[in-house]
mmCIF file of the N, C-alpha and C atoms, coordinates in Angstrom:
data_MODEL
# 
_entry.id   MODEL 
# 
loop_
_atom_site.group_PDB 
_atom_site.id 
_atom_site.type_symbol 
_atom_site.label_atom_id 
_atom_site.label_alt_id 
_atom_site.label_comp_id 
_atom_site.label_asym_id 
_atom_site.label_entity_id 
_atom_site.label_seq_id 
_atom_site.pdbx_PDB_ins_code 
_atom_site.Cartn_x 
_atom_site.Cartn_y 
_atom_site.Cartn_z 
_atom_site.occupancy 
_atom_site.B_iso_or_equiv 
_atom_site.pdbx_formal_charge 
_atom_site.auth_seq_id 
_atom_site.auth_comp_id 
_atom_site.auth_asym_id 
_atom_site.auth_atom_id 
_atom_site.pdbx_PDB_model_num 
ATOM 1   N N  . MET A 1 1  ? -19.568 21.515 -70.663 1.00 0.00 ? 1  MET A N  1 
ATOM 2   C CA . MET A 1 1  ? -19.440 20.172 -69.500 1.00 0.00 ? 1  MET A CA 1 
ATOM 3   C C  . MET A 1 1  ? -18.972 20.129 -68.324 1.00 0.00 ? 1  MET A C  1 
ATOM 4   N N  . MET A 1 2  ? -17.772 20.353 -67.966 1.00 0.00 ? 2  MET A N  1 
ATOM 5   C CA . MET A 1 2  ? -17.235 20.364 -67.122 1.00 0.00 ? 2  MET A CA 1 
ATOM 6   C C  . MET A 1 2  ? -18.343 21.325 -65.684 1.00 0.00 ? 2  MET A C  1 
ATOM 7   N N  . ASN A 1 3  ? -17.896 22.712 -66.643 1.00 0.00 ? 3  ASN A N  1 
ATOM 8   C CA . ASN A 1 3  ? -18.580 23.741 -65.745 1.00 0.00 ? 3  ASN A CA 1 
ATOM 9   C C  . ASN A 1 3  ? -20.467 22.815 -65.761 1.00 0.00 ? 3  ASN A C  1 
ATOM 10  N N  . THR A 1 4  ? -21.214 22.698 -65.592 1.00 0.00 ? 4  THR A N  1 
ATOM 11  C CA . THR A 1 4  ? -22.685 22.466 -65.855 1.00 0.00 ? 4  THR A CA 1 
ATOM 12  C C  . THR A 1 4  ? -22.505 21.020 -64.821 1.00 0.00 ? 4  THR A C  1 
ATOM 13  N N  . ASP A 1 5  ? -21.288 19.791 -64.764 1.00 0.00 ? 5  ASP A N  1 
ATOM 14  C CA . ASP A 1 5  ? -20.917 18.998 -63.857 1.00 0.00 ? 5  ASP A CA 1 
ATOM 15  C C  . ASP A 1 5  ? -20.962 19.749 -62.353 1.00 0.00 ? 5  ASP A C  1 
ATOM 16  N N  . LEU A 1 6  ? -20.652 21.251 -61.963 1.00 0.00 ? 6  LEU A N  1 
ATOM 17  C CA . LEU A 1 6  ? -19.725 21.335 -60.673 1.00 0.00 ? 6  LEU A CA 1 
ATOM 18  C C  . LEU A 1 6  ? -21.109 22.590 -60.184 1.00 0.00 ? 6  LEU A C  1 
ATOM 19  N N  . ARG A 1 7  ? -21.826 22.912 -61.306 1.00 0.00 ? 7  ARG A N  1 
ATOM 20  C CA . ARG A 1 7  ? -23.031 23.744 -60.523 1.00 0.00 ? 7  ARG A CA 1 
ATOM 21  C C  . ARG A 1 7  ? -23.386 23.712 -59.361 1.00 0.00 ? 7  ARG A C  1 
ATOM 22  N N  . PRO A 1 8  ? -24.192 22.389 -59.333 1.00 0.00 ? 8  PRO A N  1 
ATOM 23  C CA . PRO A 1 8  ? -24.739 21.944 -58.316 1.00 0.00 ? 8  PRO A CA 1 
ATOM 24  C C  . PRO A 1 8  ? -24.094 21.998 -56.657 1.00 0.00 ? 8  PRO A C  1 
ATOM 25  N N  . LEU A 1 9  ? -22.254 21.215 -57.534 1.00 0.00 ? 9  LEU A N  1 
ATOM 26  C CA . LEU A 1 9  ? -20.993 21.828 -55.824 1.00 0.00 ? 9  LEU A CA 1 
ATOM 27  C C  . LEU A 1 9  ? -21.652 23.189 -55.552 1.00 0.00 ? 9  LEU A C  1 
ATOM 28  N N  . LEU A 1 10 ? -21.322 23.221 -56.681 1.00 0.00 ? 10 LEU A N  1 
ATOM 29  C CA . LEU A 1 10 ? -21.341 25.267 -55.801 1.00 0.00 ? 10 LEU A CA 1 
ATOM 30  C C  . LEU A 1 10 ? -22.487 25.883 -55.328 1.00 0.00 ? 10 LEU A C  1 
ATOM 31  N N  . ASP A 1 11 ? -23.201 25.240 -56.293 1.00 0.00 ? 11 ASP A N  1 
ATOM 32  C CA . ASP A 1 11 ? -24.495 25.237 -54.881 1.00 0.00 ? 11 ASP A CA 1 
ATOM 33  C C  . ASP A 1 11 ? -24.518 25.311 -54.204 1.00 0.00 ? 11 ASP A C  1 
ATOM 34  N N  . SER A 1 12 ? -25.001 23.960 -53.761 1.00 0.00 ? 12 SER A N  1 
ATOM 35  C CA . SER A 1 12 ? -24.939 23.397 -52.723 1.00 0.00 ? 12 SER A CA 1 
ATOM 36  C C  . SER A 1 12 ? -23.785 23.830 -51.803 1.00 0.00 ? 12 SER A C  1 
ATOM 37  N N  . MET A 1 13 ? -22.183 24.117 -52.128 1.00 0.00 ? 13 MET A N  1 
ATOM 38  C CA . MET A 1 13 ? -21.700 24.696 -51.300 1.00 0.00 ? 13 MET A CA 1 
ATOM 39  C C  . MET A 1 13 ? -21.986 26.524 -50.838 1.00 0.00 ? 13 MET A C  1 
ATOM 40  N N  . GLU A 1 14 ? -22.738 27.205 -51.434 1.00 0.00 ? 14 GLU A N  1 
ATOM 41  C CA . GLU A 1 14 ? -23.088 28.198 -51.370 1.00 0.00 ? 14 GLU A CA 1 
ATOM 42  C C  . GLU A 1 14 ? -24.342 28.206 -50.327 1.00 0.00 ? 14 GLU A C  1 
ATOM 43  N N  . SER A 1 15 ? -25.145 27.332 -50.137 1.00 0.00 ? 15 SER A N  1 
ATOM 44  C CA . SER A 1 15 ? -26.147 27.454 -49.122 1.00 0.00 ? 15 SER A CA 1 
ATOM 45  C C  . SER A 1 15 ? -26.188 27.689 -48.922 1.00 0.00 ? 15 SER A C  1 
ATOM 46  N N  . SER A 1 16 ? -24.790 25.677 -48.607 1.00 0.00 ? 16 SER A N  1 
ATOM 47  C CA . SER A 1 16 ? -24.186 26.217 -47.464 1.00 0.00 ? 16 SER A CA 1 
ATOM 48  C C  . SER A 1 16 ? -22.860 27.150 -46.155 1.00 0.00 ? 16 SER A C  1 
ATOM 49  N N  . LEU A 1 17 ? -22.900 28.211 -47.053 1.00 0.00 ? 17 LEU A N  1 
ATOM 50  C CA . LEU A 1 17 ? -22.014 28.841 -46.290 1.00 0.00 ? 17 LEU A CA 1 
ATOM 51  C C  . LEU A 1 17 ? -23.285 29.990 -46.182 1.00 0.00 ? 17 LEU A C  1 
ATOM 52  N N  . LYS A 1 18 ? -24.768 30.004 -46.125 1.00 0.00 ? 18 LYS A N  1 
ATOM 53  C CA . LYS A 1 18 ? -25.596 31.003 -47.054 1.00 0.00 ? 18 LYS A CA 1 
ATOM 54  C C  . LYS A 1 18 ? -25.618 30.574 -45.331 1.00 0.00 ? 18 LYS A C  1 
ATOM 55  N N  . LEU A 1 19 ? -26.214 29.725 -45.428 1.00 0.00 ? 19 LEU A N  1 
ATOM 56  C CA . LEU A 1 19 ? -27.161 29.061 -43.394 1.00 0.00 ? 19 LEU A CA 1 
ATOM 57  C C  . LEU A 1 19 ? -25.936 29.042 -42.230 1.00 0.00 ? 19 LEU A C  1 
ATOM 58  N N  . ARG A 1 20 ? -24.599 29.055 -42.892 1.00 0.00 ? 20 ARG A N  1 
ATOM 59  C CA . ARG A 1 20 ? -23.798 28.774 -41.531 1.00 0.00 ? 20 ARG A CA 1 
ATOM 60  C C  . ARG A 1 20 ? -23.512 30.934 -41.583 1.00 0.00 ? 20 ARG A C  1 
ATOM 61  N N  . CYS A 1 21 ? -23.920 31.383 -42.338 1.00 0.00 ? 21 CYS A N  1 
ATOM 62  C CA . CYS A 1 21 ? -24.011 32.990 -41.985 1.00 0.00 ? 21 CYS A CA 1 
ATOM 63  C C  . CYS A 1 21 ? -25.000 32.927 -41.016 1.00 0.00 ? 21 CYS A C  1 
ATOM 64  N N  . GLN A 1 22 ? -26.257 32.858 -41.714 1.00 0.00 ? 22 GLN A N  1 
ATOM 65  C CA . GLN A 1 22 ? -27.439 32.826 -40.686 1.00 0.00 ? 22 GLN A CA 1 
ATOM 66  C C  . GLN A 1 22 ? -27.780 32.465 -39.920 1.00 0.00 ? 22 GLN A C  1 
ATOM 67  N N  . ALA A 1 23 ? -27.250 31.683 -39.063 1.00 0.00 ? 23 ALA A N  1 
ATOM 68  C CA . ALA A 1 23 ? -27.004 30.737 -38.034 1.00 0.00 ? 23 ALA A CA 1 
ATOM 69  C C  . ALA A 1 23 ? -25.890 31.563 -37.449 1.00 0.00 ? 23 ALA A C  1 
ATOM 70  N N  . SER A 1 24 ? -25.089 32.037 -37.644 1.00 0.00 ? 24 SER A N  1 
ATOM 71  C CA . SER A 1 24 ? -24.477 32.458 -37.269 1.00 0.00 ? 24 SER A CA 1 
ATOM 72  C C  . SER A 1 24 ? -25.020 33.860 -36.147 1.00 0.00 ? 24 SER A C  1 
ATOM 73  N N  . ALA A 1 25 ? -25.174 34.867 -37.556 1.00 0.00 ? 25 ALA A N  1 
ATOM 74  C CA . ALA A 1 25 ? -26.313 36.004 -37.382 1.00 0.00 ? 25 ALA A CA 1 
ATOM 75  C C  . ALA A 1 25 ? -26.851 35.591 -36.183 1.00 0.00 ? 25 ALA A C  1 
ATOM 76  N N  . GLU A 1 26 ? -27.628 34.759 -36.120 1.00 0.00 ? 26 GLU A N  1 
ATOM 77  C CA . GLU A 1 26 ? -29.002 34.636 -35.433 1.00 0.00 ? 26 GLU A CA 1 
ATOM 78  C C  . GLU A 1 26 ? -27.971 34.428 -33.443 1.00 0.00 ? 26 GLU A C  1 
ATOM 79  N N  . LYS A 1 27 ? -26.946 32.886 -33.995 1.00 0.00 ? 27 LYS A N  1 
ATOM 80  C CA . LYS A 1 27 ? -26.151 33.440 -32.443 1.00 0.00 ? 27 LYS A CA 1 
ATOM 81  C C  . LYS A 1 27 ? -25.664 35.165 -31.636 1.00 0.00 ? 27 LYS A C  1 
ATOM 82  N N  . ARG A 1 28 ? -25.488 35.490 -32.407 1.00 0.00 ? 28 ARG A N  1 
ATOM 83  C CA . ARG A 1 28 ? -24.737 37.100 -32.232 1.00 0.00 ? 28 ARG A CA 1 
ATOM 84  C C  . ARG A 1 28 ? -26.353 37.486 -31.862 1.00 0.00 ? 28 ARG A C  1 
ATOM 85  N N  . ALA A 1 29 ? -27.287 37.462 -32.485 1.00 0.00 ? 29 ALA A N  1 
ATOM 86  C CA . ALA A 1 29 ? -29.017 38.160 -31.538 1.00 0.00 ? 29 ALA A CA 1 
ATOM 87  C C  . ALA A 1 29 ? -28.604 37.618 -30.424 1.00 0.00 ? 29 ALA A C  1 
ATOM 88  N N  . ARG A 1 30 ? -28.808 36.819 -30.205 1.00 0.00 ? 30 ARG A N  1 
ATOM 89  C CA . ARG A 1 30 ? -29.713 36.127 -28.856 1.00 0.00 ? 30 ARG A CA 1 
ATOM 90  C C  . ARG A 1 30 ? -28.231 36.519 -27.821 1.00 0.00 ? 30 ARG A C  1 
ATOM 91  N N  . GLU A 1 31 ? -27.530 36.215 -28.475 1.00 0.00 ? 31 GLU A N  1 
ATOM 92  C CA . GLU A 1 31 ? -26.022 36.649 -27.413 1.00 0.00 ? 31 GLU A CA 1 
ATOM 93  C C  . GLU A 1 31 ? -26.398 37.574 -26.902 1.00 0.00 ? 31 GLU A C  1 
ATOM 94  N N  . ALA A 1 32 ? -26.432 38.852 -28.087 1.00 0.00 ? 32 ALA A N  1 
ATOM 95  C CA . ALA A 1 32 ? -26.799 39.780 -27.608 1.00 0.00 ? 32 ALA A CA 1 
ATOM 96  C C  . ALA A 1 32 ? -27.692 40.557 -26.807 1.00 0.00 ? 32 ALA A C  1 
ATOM 97  N N  . GLU A 1 33 ? -28.934 39.966 -27.210 1.00 0.00 ? 33 GLU A N  1 
ATOM 98  C CA . GLU A 1 33 ? -30.064 40.068 -26.209 1.00 0.00 ? 33 GLU A CA 1 
ATOM 99  C C  . GLU A 1 33 ? -29.845 39.520 -25.508 1.00 0.00 ? 33 GLU A C  1 
ATOM 100 N N  . LYS A 1 34 ? -29.106 39.057 -24.978 1.00 0.00 ? 34 LYS A N  1 
ATOM 101 C CA . LYS A 1 34 ? -28.953 37.858 -23.561 1.00 0.00 ? 34 LYS A CA 1 
ATOM 102 C C  . LYS A 1 34 ? -27.970 38.785 -22.527 1.00 0.00 ? 34 LYS A C  1 
ATOM 103 N N  . GLU A 1 35 ? -26.829 39.371 -23.144 1.00 0.00 ? 35 GLU A N  1 
ATOM 104 C CA . GLU A 1 35 ? -26.614 40.666 -22.815 1.00 0.00 ? 35 GLU A CA 1 
ATOM 105 C C  . GLU A 1 35 ? -27.002 41.464 -22.412 1.00 0.00 ? 35 GLU A C  1 
ATOM 106 N N  . GLN A 1 36 ? -27.931 41.734 -23.034 1.00 0.00 ? 36 GLN A N  1 
ATOM 107 C CA . GLN A 1 36 ? -28.534 43.204 -22.608 1.00 0.00 ? 36 GLN A CA 1 
ATOM 108 C C  . GLN A 1 36 ? -29.516 42.994 -21.479 1.00 0.00 ? 36 GLN A C  1 
ATOM 109 N N  . LYS A 1 37 ? -30.066 42.409 -21.589 1.00 0.00 ? 37 LYS A N  1 
ATOM 110 C CA . LYS A 1 37 ? -30.430 41.981 -20.558 1.00 0.00 ? 37 LYS A CA 1 
ATOM 111 C C  . LYS A 1 37 ? -30.460 41.293 -19.179 1.00 0.00 ? 37 LYS A C  1 
ATOM 112 N N  . GLU A 1 38 ? -28.813 40.938 -19.294 1.00 0.00 ? 38 GLU A N  1 
ATOM 113 C CA . GLU A 1 38 ? -28.291 40.805 -17.765 1.00 0.00 ? 38 GLU A CA 1 
ATOM 114 C C  . GLU A 1 38 ? -28.021 42.280 -17.567 1.00 0.00 ? 38 GLU A C  1 
ATOM 115 N N  . PHE A 1 39 ? -27.453 42.932 -18.487 1.00 0.00 ? 39 PHE A N  1 
ATOM 116 C CA . PHE A 1 39 ? -27.231 44.641 -18.196 1.00 0.00 ? 39 PHE A CA 1 
ATOM 117 C C  . PHE A 1 39 ? -28.652 44.679 -17.557 1.00 0.00 ? 39 PHE A C  1 
ATOM 118 N N  . LYS A 1 40 ? -29.255 45.262 -18.151 1.00 0.00 ? 40 LYS A N  1 
ATOM 119 C CA . LYS A 1 40 ? -30.349 44.891 -17.199 1.00 0.00 ? 40 LYS A CA 1 
ATOM 120 C C  . LYS A 1 40 ? -30.358 45.543 -15.952 1.00 0.00 ? 40 LYS A C  1 
ATOM 121 N N  . GLU A 1 41 ? -30.295 44.018 -15.636 1.00 0.00 ? 41 GLU A N  1 
ATOM 122 C CA . GLU A 1 41 ? -31.174 43.334 -14.477 1.00 0.00 ? 41 GLU A CA 1 
ATOM 123 C C  . GLU A 1 41 ? -29.944 43.645 -13.550 1.00 0.00 ? 41 GLU A C  1 
ATOM 124 N N  . LYS A 1 42 ? -28.843 43.842 -13.813 1.00 0.00 ? 42 LYS A N  1 
ATOM 125 C CA . LYS A 1 42 ? -27.559 44.463 -13.008 1.00 0.00 ? 42 LYS A CA 1 
ATOM 126 C C  . LYS A 1 42 ? -27.557 45.940 -12.773 1.00 0.00 ? 42 LYS A C  1 
ATOM 127 N N  . LEU A 1 43 ? -27.973 46.340 -13.574 1.00 0.00 ? 43 LEU A N  1 
ATOM 128 C CA . LEU A 1 43 ? -28.124 48.401 -13.761 1.00 0.00 ? 43 LEU A CA 1 
ATOM 129 C C  . LEU A 1 43 ? -29.333 48.072 -12.674 1.00 0.00 ? 43 LEU A C  1 
ATOM 130 N N  . MET A 1 44 ? -30.538 47.221 -12.750 1.00 0.00 ? 44 MET A N  1 
ATOM 131 C CA . MET A 1 44 ? -31.376 47.642 -11.482 1.00 0.00 ? 44 MET A CA 1 
ATOM 132 C C  . MET A 1 44 ? -31.171 47.076 -10.069 1.00 0.00 ? 44 MET A C  1 
ATOM 133 N N  . ARG A 1 45 ? -30.008 46.091 -9.839  1.00 0.00 ? 45 ARG A N  1 
ATOM 134 C CA . ARG A 1 45 ? -29.825 45.843 -8.936  1.00 0.00 ? 45 ARG A CA 1 
ATOM 135 C C  . ARG A 1 45 ? -28.937 47.041 -8.106  1.00 0.00 ? 45 ARG A C  1 
ATOM 136 N N  . ALA A 1 46 ? -28.111 47.818 -9.029  1.00 0.00 ? 46 ALA A N  1 
ATOM 137 C CA . ALA A 1 46 ? -27.244 49.270 -8.804  1.00 0.00 ? 46 ALA A CA 1 
ATOM 138 C C  . ALA A 1 46 ? -27.844 49.835 -8.220  1.00 0.00 ? 46 ALA A C  1 
ATOM 139 N N  . ALA A 1 47 ? -28.789 50.192 -8.933  1.00 0.00 ? 47 ALA A N  1 
ATOM 140 C CA . ALA A 1 47 ? -30.350 51.361 -9.018  1.00 0.00 ? 47 ALA A CA 1 
ATOM 141 C C  . ALA A 1 47 ? -30.539 50.800 -7.339  1.00 0.00 ? 47 ALA A C  1 
ATOM 142 N N  . ALA A 1 48 ? -31.287 50.002 -7.260  1.00 0.00 ? 48 ALA A N  1 
ATOM 143 C CA . ALA A 1 48 ? -31.426 49.388 -5.883  1.00 0.00 ? 48 ALA A CA 1 
ATOM 144 C C  . ALA A 1 48 ? -30.474 49.288 -4.663  1.00 0.00 ? 48 ALA A C  1 
ATOM 145 N N  . GLY A 1 49 ? -29.368 48.606 -4.432  1.00 0.00 ? 49 GLY A N  1 
ATOM 146 C CA . GLY A 1 49 ? -27.776 49.164 -4.164  1.00 0.00 ? 49 GLY A CA 1 
ATOM 147 C C  . GLY A 1 49 ? -28.413 50.342 -3.563  1.00 0.00 ? 49 GLY A C  1 
ATOM 148 N N  . LYS A 1 50 ? -27.820 51.762 -4.885  1.00 0.00 ? 50 LYS A N  1 
ATOM 149 C CA . LYS A 1 50 ? -28.326 53.112 -4.694  1.00 0.00 ? 50 LYS A CA 1 
ATOM 150 C C  . LYS A 1 50 ? -28.801 53.064 -3.607  1.00 0.00 ? 50 LYS A C  1 
ATOM 151 N N  . THR A 1 51 ? -30.217 52.831 -3.983  1.00 0.00 ? 51 THR A N  1 
ATOM 152 C CA . THR A 1 51 ? -31.225 54.080 -2.864  1.00 0.00 ? 51 THR A CA 1 
ATOM 153 C C  . THR A 1 51 ? -30.995 53.158 -1.638  1.00 0.00 ? 51 THR A C  1 
ATOM 154 N N  . GLU A 1 52 ? -30.749 52.262 -1.780  1.00 0.00 ? 52 GLU A N  1 
ATOM 155 C CA . GLU A 1 52 ? -30.509 51.575 0.406   1.00 0.00 ? 52 GLU A CA 1 
ATOM 156 C C  . GLU A 1 52 ? -29.608 52.222 0.495   1.00 0.00 ? 52 GLU A C  1 
ATOM 157 N N  . LEU A 1 53 ? -28.928 52.113 0.349   1.00 0.00 ? 53 LEU A N  1 
ATOM 158 C CA . LEU A 1 53 ? -27.762 53.180 0.625   1.00 0.00 ? 53 LEU A CA 1 
ATOM 159 C C  . LEU A 1 53 ? -27.451 54.635 0.752   1.00 0.00 ? 53 LEU A C  1 
ATOM 160 N N  . ASP A 1 54 ? -29.071 55.451 -0.364  1.00 0.00 ? 54 ASP A N  1 
ATOM 161 C CA . ASP A 1 54 ? -29.320 56.554 0.146   1.00 0.00 ? 54 ASP A CA 1 
ATOM 162 C C  . ASP A 1 54 ? -29.749 56.492 1.587   1.00 0.00 ? 54 ASP A C  1 
ATOM 163 N N  . ILE A 1 55 ? -30.741 55.555 1.948   1.00 0.00 ? 55 ILE A N  1 
ATOM 164 C CA . ILE A 1 55 ? -31.621 55.700 2.231   1.00 0.00 ? 55 ILE A CA 1 
ATOM 165 C C  . ILE A 1 55 ? -31.374 55.232 3.466   1.00 0.00 ? 55 ILE A C  1 
ATOM 166 N N  . ALA A 1 56 ? -29.932 54.891 4.336   1.00 0.00 ? 56 ALA A N  1 
ATOM 167 C CA . ALA A 1 56 ? -29.447 54.115 5.338   1.00 0.00 ? 56 ALA A CA 1 
ATOM 168 C C  . ALA A 1 56 ? -28.715 55.516 5.740   1.00 0.00 ? 56 ALA A C  1 
ATOM 169 N N  . ALA A 1 57 ? -27.827 56.773 4.553   1.00 0.00 ? 57 ALA A N  1 
ATOM 170 C CA . ALA A 1 57 ? -26.599 57.440 4.016   1.00 0.00 ? 57 ALA A CA 1 
ATOM 171 C C  . ALA A 1 57 ? -28.021 58.785 5.187   1.00 0.00 ? 57 ALA A C  1 
ATOM 172 N N  . SER A 1 58 ? -29.624 58.593 5.083   1.00 0.00 ? 58 SER A N  1 
ATOM 173 C CA . SER A 1 58 ? -30.429 59.187 5.348   1.00 0.00 ? 58 SER A CA 1 
ATOM 174 C C  . SER A 1 58 ? -30.585 59.829 6.647   1.00 0.00 ? 58 SER A C  1 
ATOM 175 N N  . ARG A 1 59 ? -30.940 58.434 7.039   1.00 0.00 ? 59 ARG A N  1 
ATOM 176 C CA . ARG A 1 59 ? -31.236 57.513 8.443   1.00 0.00 ? 59 ARG A CA 1 
ATOM 177 C C  . ARG A 1 59 ? -30.093 58.968 9.277   1.00 0.00 ? 59 ARG A C  1 
ATOM 178 N N  . VAL A 1 60 ? -29.454 58.113 8.843   1.00 0.00 ? 60 VAL A N  1 
ATOM 179 C CA . VAL A 1 60 ? -27.804 58.183 10.029  1.00 0.00 ? 60 VAL A CA 1 
ATOM 180 C C  . VAL A 1 60 ? -27.524 59.368 9.651   1.00 0.00 ? 60 VAL A C  1 
ATOM 181 N N  . LYS A 1 61 ? -28.202 60.715 9.037   1.00 0.00 ? 61 LYS A N  1 
ATOM 182 C CA . LYS A 1 61 ? -27.451 61.674 9.188   1.00 0.00 ? 61 LYS A CA 1 
ATOM 183 C C  . LYS A 1 61 ? -28.787 61.772 9.770   1.00 0.00 ? 61 LYS A C  1 
ATOM 184 N N  . GLY A 1 62 ? -29.957 61.992 9.544   1.00 0.00 ? 62 GLY A N  1 
ATOM 185 C CA . GLY A 1 62 ? -30.972 61.803 10.952  1.00 0.00 ? 62 GLY A CA 1 
ATOM 186 C C  . GLY A 1 62 ? -30.902 62.274 12.064  1.00 0.00 ? 62 GLY A C  1 
ATOM 187 N N  . LYS A 1 63 ? -31.053 60.681 12.700  1.00 0.00 ? 63 LYS A N  1 
ATOM 188 C CA . LYS A 1 63 ? -29.964 60.723 14.332  1.00 0.00 ? 63 LYS A CA 1 
ATOM 189 C C  . LYS A 1 63 ? -29.056 61.672 13.911  1.00 0.00 ? 63 LYS A C  1 
ATOM 190 N N  . SER A 1 64 ? -27.675 61.579 13.525  1.00 0.00 ? 64 SER A N  1 
ATOM 191 C CA . SER A 1 64 ? -26.969 62.675 13.633  1.00 0.00 ? 64 SER A CA 1 
ATOM 192 C C  . SER A 1 64 ? -27.440 64.190 13.884  1.00 0.00 ? 64 SER A C  1 
ATOM 193 N N  . ASP A 1 65 ? -28.443 64.511 13.510  1.00 0.00 ? 65 ASP A N  1 
ATOM 194 C CA . ASP A 1 65 ? -28.822 65.578 13.481  1.00 0.00 ? 65 ASP A CA 1 
ATOM 195 C C  . ASP A 1 65 ? -30.087 65.907 14.915  1.00 0.00 ? 65 ASP A C  1 
ATOM 196 N N  . ALA A 1 66 ? -30.626 64.658 14.295  1.00 0.00 ? 66 ALA A N  1 
ATOM 197 C CA . ALA A 1 66 ? -31.217 65.110 15.714  1.00 0.00 ? 66 ALA A CA 1 
ATOM 198 C C  . ALA A 1 66 ? -31.257 64.603 17.275  1.00 0.00 ? 66 ALA A C  1 
ATOM 199 N N  . VAL A 1 67 ? -29.149 63.622 17.743  1.00 0.00 ? 67 VAL A N  1 
ATOM 200 C CA . VAL A 1 67 ? -27.861 64.041 18.357  1.00 0.00 ? 67 VAL A CA 1 
ATOM 201 C C  . VAL A 1 67 ? -27.594 65.096 18.644  1.00 0.00 ? 67 VAL A C  1 
ATOM 202 N N  . GLN A 1 68 ? -26.646 66.334 18.025  1.00 0.00 ? 68 GLN A N  1 
ATOM 203 C CA . GLN A 1 68 ? -26.796 67.368 18.046  1.00 0.00 ? 68 GLN A CA 1 
ATOM 204 C C  . GLN A 1 68 ? -27.989 68.371 18.648  1.00 0.00 ? 68 GLN A C  1 
ATOM 205 N N  . ARG A 1 69 ? -29.337 68.088 18.514  1.00 0.00 ? 69 ARG A N  1 
ATOM 206 C CA . ARG A 1 69 ? -30.295 68.994 18.055  1.00 0.00 ? 69 ARG A CA 1 
ATOM 207 C C  . ARG A 1 69 ? -30.771 69.081 19.626  1.00 0.00 ? 69 ARG A C  1 
ATOM 208 N N  . ASP A 1 70 ? -30.010 67.426 20.461  1.00 0.00 ? 70 ASP A N  1 
ATOM 209 C CA . ASP A 1 70 ? -31.160 67.233 21.425  1.00 0.00 ? 70 ASP A CA 1 
ATOM 210 C C  . ASP A 1 70 ? -29.736 67.930 22.155  1.00 0.00 ? 70 ASP A C  1 
ATOM 211 N N  . GLN A 1 71 ? -28.395 67.865 21.921  1.00 0.00 ? 71 GLN A N  1 
ATOM 212 C CA . GLN A 1 71 ? -27.280 68.303 22.890  1.00 0.00 ? 71 GLN A CA 1 
ATOM 213 C C  . GLN A 1 71 ? -27.550 70.331 22.967  1.00 0.00 ? 71 GLN A C  1 
ATOM 214 N N  . LEU A 1 72 ? -27.743 70.541 21.990  1.00 0.00 ? 72 LEU A N  1 
ATOM 215 C CA . LEU A 1 72 ? -28.255 72.162 22.126  1.00 0.00 ? 72 LEU A CA 1 
ATOM 216 C C  . LEU A 1 72 ? -28.838 72.534 22.498  1.00 0.00 ? 72 LEU A C  1 
ATOM 217 N N  . THR A 1 73 ? -30.550 72.287 22.599  1.00 0.00 ? 73 THR A N  1 
ATOM 218 C CA . THR A 1 73 ? -31.622 71.995 23.493  1.00 0.00 ? 73 THR A CA 1 
ATOM 219 C C  . THR A 1 73 ? -30.535 71.658 24.471  1.00 0.00 ? 73 THR A C  1 
ATOM 220 N N  . CYS A 1 74 ? -30.220 70.834 25.449  1.00 0.00 ? 74 CYS A N  1 
ATOM 221 C CA . CYS A 1 74 ? -29.797 71.033 27.045  1.00 0.00 ? 74 CYS A CA 1 
ATOM 222 C C  . CYS A 1 74 ? -28.630 71.618 27.158  1.00 0.00 ? 74 CYS A C  1 
ATOM 223 N N  . LEU A 1 75 ? -28.368 72.386 26.175  1.00 0.00 ? 75 LEU A N  1 
ATOM 224 C CA . LEU A 1 75 ? -27.002 72.900 27.063  1.00 0.00 ? 75 LEU A CA 1 
ATOM 225 C C  . LEU A 1 75 ? -27.528 74.600 26.919  1.00 0.00 ? 75 LEU A C  1 
ATOM 226 N N  . MET A 1 76 ? -28.700 75.274 26.165  1.00 0.00 ? 76 MET A N  1 
ATOM 227 C CA . MET A 1 76 ? -29.443 75.958 26.036  1.00 0.00 ? 76 MET A CA 1 
ATOM 228 C C  . MET A 1 76 ? -30.257 75.710 27.332  1.00 0.00 ? 76 MET A C  1 
ATOM 229 N N  . MET A 1 77 ? -31.229 75.162 27.614  1.00 0.00 ? 77 MET A N  1 
ATOM 230 C CA . MET A 1 77 ? -32.159 74.960 29.145  1.00 0.00 ? 77 MET A CA 1 
ATOM 231 C C  . MET A 1 77 ? -30.238 74.419 30.093  1.00 0.00 ? 77 MET A C  1 
ATOM 232 N N  . ALA A 1 78 ? -29.742 73.795 30.139  1.00 0.00 ? 78 ALA A N  1 
ATOM 233 C CA . ALA A 1 78 ? -28.995 74.186 31.628  1.00 0.00 ? 78 ALA A CA 1 
ATOM 234 C C  . ALA A 1 78 ? -28.275 75.912 31.487  1.00 0.00 ? 78 ALA A C  1 
ATOM 235 N N  . GLY A 1 79 ? -28.346 76.956 30.303  1.00 0.00 ? 79 GLY A N  1 
ATOM 236 C CA . GLY A 1 79 ? -27.967 78.451 30.407  1.00 0.00 ? 79 GLY A CA 1 
ATOM 237 C C  . GLY A 1 79 ? -26.960 78.553 29.889  1.00 0.00 ? 79 GLY A C  1 
ATOM 238 N N  . PHE A 1 80 ? -26.583 77.888 28.731  1.00 0.00 ? 80 PHE A N  1 
ATOM 239 C CA . PHE A 1 80 ? -25.118 78.039 28.443  1.00 0.00 ? 80 PHE A CA 1 
ATOM 240 C C  . PHE A 1 80 ? -25.593 78.229 26.792  1.00 0.00 ? 80 PHE A C  1 
# 
């Protein structure tokens, strides 16, 4: 008799626990998706920043090489 009286309560508790677990799993999935999206955005920004740094370094190196070339040309023309 007591067993049948507690059955609805146990079913309700089980259902509540399942819903909480499901909600928790969905929340973790949303957070993981958000973190993955943020990571990809940071990675893209870092890649863009690296590309910009590489371009700037290339420009500086090119200008430095041009200065050295011009100096060498001037020395050669002066007869040194």
